[in-house]
N, C-alpha and C positions, 0 to 999 in steps of 0.2 A: 504493500500500500504506500509506504513511504517513498519507494523508488518511483512508482508511477506518478505519485503526486508531485514530487520534487522535480522530476525530469520531463514530464509531459504536460500534465494538467495545469500545474502552477505557471510555468513559463508561457503556455498558450493563453491562459486567462489574463495574465498580466500584459502580455503583448497586445491582446485585443483591446483591453481597457486603455492602455497608453495610446494605441493607434486611434481609438475613438476620440479621446480628448485632444490629441494632436490635430485631427481633422477639424474638430470644433474650434480650436485655436486659430486655424487658418481662415475659416469661413465666418466666424462671428466677428462683427465689427466693434462691438462694445468693449471698451477697455476693462470695465468691471468684470464682464463675462470672461474675457481672456485671462485676467488675473486669477479669478476663481478657478478656472479650468487648469491654469498653470499650477496652482497650489494643489489641486486634486491629483493631476497627473504625476507631479513630483512626489506626492505622498505615496501613491501606489508604487512608483518606481523605487522609492526608498524602502518601502516595505518588502518589495521583491528582493532588493539587494541584501537587506537585513536577513531575510530567511535563507538566501543562498549562502551568506557568510556563516550563519549558524550551522547549516548542513555540512559545509565544507571545512570550517575551522573551529567549530565548537561555540558553546555559550560564553566562554571566557575571551572571545575574540575582541580586540580593542576597537576595530572598525564597526562591528556590530553595536558595541556599547556607545561609541561616539555618534553614529548615525541615528540611534534610537532617540537621543536627546536633540540632535540636530533637527530631526523631523518636528519635534515639538516647538523648538525655538524659531523655526523658519516656516515650514509648510503649514502646520496647523494655525500658527499665528497669522500667516499670510491669508489663508482662507477666511479666518474670522475678520480680519481688517478689511478685506475686499468686500465682504458682505455688509460692512458698516459704512461703505462709501455712499454718499448721497449728493446728488447734483454735481457729480464729478470731483468731490472733495471728501477726504477722510477727516472727520472731526469727532474725537471721543474724549471723554472726561479725563482719561489717563494722561493724554498729551496736552502740553501747554500751547500748542500751535496746530495748525491744520496742514494737510498735505494733499496735493492733487493725486488723482488716480494714476496718472502717468508715473509719479514718483513711487507709488506702491507697487505698480507693475514692474518698474525697473529694479526695485529691491528684490522682487521674486526672481527676475532674470539673473541677477548677481548671485543669488542663492543657488540657482540651477548651475551656474558656471562653477561655483565652489564644489557642489556635489560631484560634477564630472571630474573636477580636479582631484578629489579624493580617490575616485575610482581609478583614474589613470596612474596616480602616484603609487597606489597599492599594487596595481598590475605591473608597473615597472620593477618594483622591489621583488615581486614574485617571479618575474622572468629572470632577474639577475641572481637570485639566491633561492636555493631549494632547502627544505628542512624536513625533519621527521617529527611528527607529533607523538612524543613518548615522554611521559612524566615519571615513569617508574624508577628510572635510574637516579632521579633527584632525591629519592627518599631513603637512600642507603647510607650507612655509616655516619649517622648523625645522632648526637646525644640530645634527643628531644626532651628528656626530663629537665636538662639544664636550660634548654630554650624555653620550656614552659615556665620555669621559675623566673628566668630573666624577663620573659614577656609579661608576667604578672607584676614584677617589680617596675618595669617600664610603664605599665598602665598606671600603677600607683604614683609613680614619679610624675607622670603627666597630669594626674588629678591634683597633686600637690601644687604644681606650677599653675594649673588652672585657677585654683583658689587664691594663690599668691597674687596673680594678676588682678583678680577682682578685689583683693584686699586694698589695692591702691585707690579704689573708689568707695571704700567703706564696707567691703565684704560682699560676697555673692548674693546672699538673700536680701541684704539691704538694697543692693543695686536693682533688684527686681521691682522696686517701687518707683524707679526712674523710667521715664519714657525710653522705649527700646532703641530708637534712633539716637537719642542723646547718650544713652549708655554705651553704645558701640563707638560713637564718635569720641567719647572720653577715653575709652580703652585704646582706640587707634592712635591717639596722641601720646599715650603713655609708653614706657619702656617695658613691653610685655615679654614674657618668656615663651619660647616655642613649644607649648604643650601638645598641640594636636598630633604631631608626628609620633610622639611617644605613646599616646593613647591608641592611635590607629595601629601602630606596630604591635602593641600588646594584644589588642583584639585579634589582629591577623595571626599572631603566633599561637594563641590559645585555640582559635577555631581551626587553624592548620592541624594542631594536635587532635582536635575533635574528629576531624575527617580522616586523619591518618590512623588513629587508634580505634576510632568508633566507640569511644568510651562515654558512658552515660554520666560518670562522675565529672569528667572534664567538661562535658556539655553543660552540666548544671553551673559550673564555675563560669564558663564562657557566657551563658545566658544571663547570669546576674551581672557580670561585668558590662555587657552590652546594655542591659536594662537600666543600670545606674547611670551610665553615660547618656542614654536616650532621655531619661528623666531630666537630667541637668540641662540638656540641650533644649528640650521642649519648654522647660520653665523660662528660659531666656528667649524663646521664640525662634530658635535657630533650626532651620530645616536642612541647610546645606551639609553640615557635618554629620547629621543623622543619615542623610542619603549616602554620603561617603562611606560611613561605617557599614551600612547594609550592602552597598555595592562590593566592598572588600570581601565580606562574608559570602556573598553570592558568587563572586569570581572564584573563590577558593573551593566552594562546593562544586562549581562547574568544572574546575580543573580535575577534581577527583571523580565525579560521578556524571559529568555532563555528557560524555560520549555514550554511556549506557542509556542515558535519558533520550539522546537524539536517535539512537537506534530504533526506538519505539515512537519516533516523531511522526506526527500525522496531523491531519486537519483539526482534530479535536484539541490537540495540545497547542496548536497555533492559536486557535480561538481562545483557549483557556489563558494562554500567555498574554494575549491582547486584553482580555478582561481584567487580569491582574494589573496590567500596566494602566488601564483606564481607571480602575478603582483607586490605585495608588495616587494617580493624578488628582482625582476628586478629593481624596483625603488631604493631601498636602495643599491643594488650592483652598479648601475650606479652612484649614488651620491658618493659612496666610491671612485670611480675612478676620479671624477671631482672636488671633494671638495677642492683640492689644488688651484683651479682657483680662489676661493674666495679671498685668500690673494693677488693674482696678480691683481684682479679687484679692490680691495679696495685701493691698493697702486698705481693703475693706470699704472702698468707696462704693462698690457695687456688691450685691449678694449674688449667689448662684442663680437664684430665681430671676433677678433683674437681668442677668446676662442671657439667660435662656429666652426671656421675653424679647430682648433686643435682637437676638438671632432670628427668632420667629418673625419679627416685624421687618427685618432688613434683608434676609437671605433672598437671593435672586440668581437667575442664570448667569448674570454678569460676573458673579463670584468665580465661575468655572470657565469662562470664556478666555482662551489663551491671549487674545488681544487686549484683555483688560486685567491681566495678572502680570506676574514677573516676566513672562515671555514677551508680552507686548511692551513692557517697560524697556526691556533690552533692545527690542526692535527699533525703538526711537533713535538709537545711535546710527542705525543704517539709513533710516528715512531722512534724518536731519543731515547726514553726510551727503546724500544725493541732492537734497534740496539746496543746501548751502555749501556747494563744492568749493574746497579751498585748494591751495597749492599742495602738490604731492609731497609726502614726507620722505620718499625714497628709502624706506627701510629703517629710518631713525627710531621709530617706536619699538622695532624688533631688536635693534642694537642696544637700546637702553635696558633690555632685559638682563644684560650681563652685569652692569654696576648696580642694578636694582636688587640684586641678590643680597647685598649688604643691608643689614638693618639700619634704622635711623641713627642708633647710638654709635655705630661704627663708620657711618658714611661721612666722608670729608666735606663739611659744609652742609648746606640745606639740600635735602634729597629732592630731586625734580619730581614733578607729578607724572604719573603714567598717562597714557592717552585716555583711559577711562576716567581718571580723576580730572583731567583737563576738560573733558566733555561735561562731567557733572558740574564743574565750576562755571562753565559757559552757560549751561541751562539755568543754573541758579542765578547768575548775574543778569541774564536776559529776561527771565520770567518769574523768578521766585525771590528776588532781592529783598522783598519786604518781610520774609520769614526769617526766623532766628536760626533754624537748622537747615543745612544743605542735604538734599536727598541724593542718594546714589542710584544710578540707573543701570549699572553694568555696562558691558560693551560687546557688541557683536564682532566675532572674528572676521566676518565678511566685510563689515565696515572698516576694520583696521587694515585689511588687505587692500580694499578699495582706496582708502585714504593714503596708503603708501605708494601704490603702483598703478592705480586705475583699474578699469574693468578686466583687461587682459591679465593684469597682475594678480587678480583674484584666482584665476585658473592656475597660474604658476605657483603661487604661495600655497594653495590647497593641494596641489600635486606634491609639493614638498612635504606637507603635513601628512598626506596619505602614505607617503614613503616612510616617514618617521613612525607613524602609528603601526605600520606593518612590522617595522624593525623592533619596536618596543614589544609587540606581541610575541616575538620569538623568545623573549626572556623567560617565558613560561616553561620552556623545555630545555634550558641550558644549565640547570642546576638549581639547588635549593636556594642559594643566595640570590641568584638572578630572578627566580620566581617570586621571592620575597620582595625584591625590588619592584617587580611588576605590580604586586598587590598594593604597594604604596603609591605607585604612579597612576593606577587605574582611575583614581578619583579625579585626576586632572582631565580625563576625557569628558567629564561633566563640566568642570570649571572652564575648560577651553571654550565651551559654547557660550559662556556668559560674562567673560571679562577679558581684559587685555592680555596680550602674550607675555608681557613683563610680569604681571601678577601670577600667571600660570607657572612661569619658570621659577619665580621666587618661592611659591608654595611647594612646587615639586622638589626643590632643593631642600627645603626645611623638612619635608616628609622623608627624604632619602637619607639625610644625615644620620638619624637614629639607626638605620640599617647598618651603616658603616661602624657606628659605635658598638652595636651588638656584635658585629663580626670581630672587631678587635677584642672585645670581652671574651668571646667564644674561643678565639685562638689563644689568648693569655691563660684562660682557665685550663685548657687542655695541655698547654706547655708546662704549667705549674704542676698539674697532676702527673704528667709524664715524667717530670724530673724528681718528683717526691717518692 
């Protein structure tokens, strides 16, 4: 069933759908209709590529993961925005300005160019390098008991740094009474400790042991570690790090059991996977709209009953529409870049990723703003100057490529990214330490969709450094034991 579905029925069905939408794109004159059909056809194409990647490279494949989020940040958002165009212009409450339908359509075309770039870049790497999908050899001759212990210690060390950071603003639980945006802006200006990498590495090591030993006792420990971390994140309204944590666990599970799961892959499991993704999207979108209530509940300004009443009176479909959530907020950077085209940066925002690795405390002089920070400041000065706090919008990687090298540069840049993603994916099969490195980098496949390249590189380095620290400890420990 799997072979027939993947090799015949699915490709034919996708081809027919894409052909149909392509014909419509040619014959329909309306820009709105063309934009809608472009978003729909690219959604189907992306889904097709995702399924083929899973069947050929497994559920831990980096391009499968990247494109899954790319589809939400681009195609589903494009469809929603196109359907909101009235009288030739897009004007929604989320955006401080309006955009013509031509701008929205052009944004979709740039996204399509980026998608083709990813495909080409991955194909070039695959043609140049061959590899064998085999993870068994990576699990031999390792002292996993030591790694479990160190993983738990790293996790605790990360939590200690987490609370030390919040102690700078009066303590974690005290800070929850402060507005979420204000709280994070205060933390961003402070000299914070790099706690996330240690917590993620601790979780990665413990769950790695769970899937390796298949031990219920270790699973209980891993579950409580993840649950405590999730509670701390949810209390402060942080969805991103929670998604990172869940993605790390998912990729580890996929590396151990994904191939067996895919062998029984069929239409039912595809539908089931899409349902899970859709439900997860609804849950996180809902949480995004109500997380401000946490502050009101903690400060006892509102009761739980009052909060439920507010939710029942205000909940609407807009809460779950991509164009009116974080996805739409990030898309503003692309629309604004097209409407207000400026001089090309010629790669300067990418080059800045190298010095941006240094934290503010070690940076010589004042650390320059990233392209995402510059954009947020520009929007604030132009539209929200009367407000006390500046809002962050994120930044589209398509917009960054466009601002650096223009439309053709989008294809070249994303071809390079596709090449790099494919290379990073091979870390899964090159040894235990390489696979551990991949687990720490996989979160950036999400972050890459939502912020500047410099921020992605900086965060990736901070996540990888604990792996090197663990490696040094592991080598020293076994050298001392060997000499004793």
